[in-house]
C-alpha angles and dihedrals in degrees: 000000000000111000118232117275114249100180146311122255103213129187125179131201111291090021111134092245099039101096092036095053091044090053090050090051092050094049092045092048092050092049094047094047092047091049091052092049092049093046100039104021092243144033118238117188109224099181132251091349090071100092141137113233118215106194123205121224100199100037123050088241142104128201118224117216122187116243097196117056112031096072094040091051092048092051088055092048093248120149112197117237091215135017124200125192119194116226115198139169112277115260135174114273115263117270111269094023115138107262115257100235129199089250091054091047090053090052091053090047089054090052091056104033099073092054091047091054092045091051092049094048093046097053106028090091090055089053091049090053091058103031107023122214124020094259087067096050123110112269093249091058093046089052089045089055090056091048091050089051091049093050088054093047105055092285092295130126112266116180109156100182111079089200093056109122115242118275115224139186125166105318096345128097128171139182133168087281088071094058111140094026111134106242101195134067094019098041107019133031127192091266091057092058092052092045092048092050091053092047090049090052091051089052090049090051089053093048097051097037 
C-alpha cells in the first residue's frame, strides 16, 4: 500500500541545497545497490518501488529517496536540473523487507551529517548578517547549531554556555544540562536531518527576503 503523499521537497539547480541533496542521493544509491549485490548476488531494478526510506523520529513522516538513477547519472557526468524528494506518512515496512538495523541507520546518518554541517557552516554568516547573534536566530537554526555541535562531538549534545536558551524542534528540547546526551538514533533519524535542513533553508529564505 502506498502511504499518502504529504509534500514534495524540490530543489532546482543553483538552489542552496541542490548539490548537497544530490550528493546524499548518490551516496545513498551506491550504498543501497552495494548492499543488494552483497546480500542477493545481484541488483535488479524493479522500477519506482526501489527506494531508500529515510524515516523521521520526531515527525510522523518518512522521506523516499530513489535508489536507481542518482549514481547512474553521476557516472555519466549528468547533474540533474531538478531534484524531488517524496515525503509521505510513516508506515510499517513491507513484510519480508530486510530489517532496518541500528547499524544501517548509523550509516545513513553518516551519509547525511557531513552535508548538514557543510550547509550550516556555509550559510551561518549570512544569517548573522541579517539577524545578529545566535539568540536572535530562528528556532530551526538554533536547533541546527546544536545538531552541528553534536555531530562534531561524537554525536553528543555540547552546549558550553550555561546561559544559552534551550534549543527546540518538534518534541526535542536541549540545554547545557543535556551535555553528553547522544542525539542520534534515539532522538534523530536520517530523515530528521534532511527535514531540518529544508526547514532551516525555508527560514533563511524568509529572513533574507
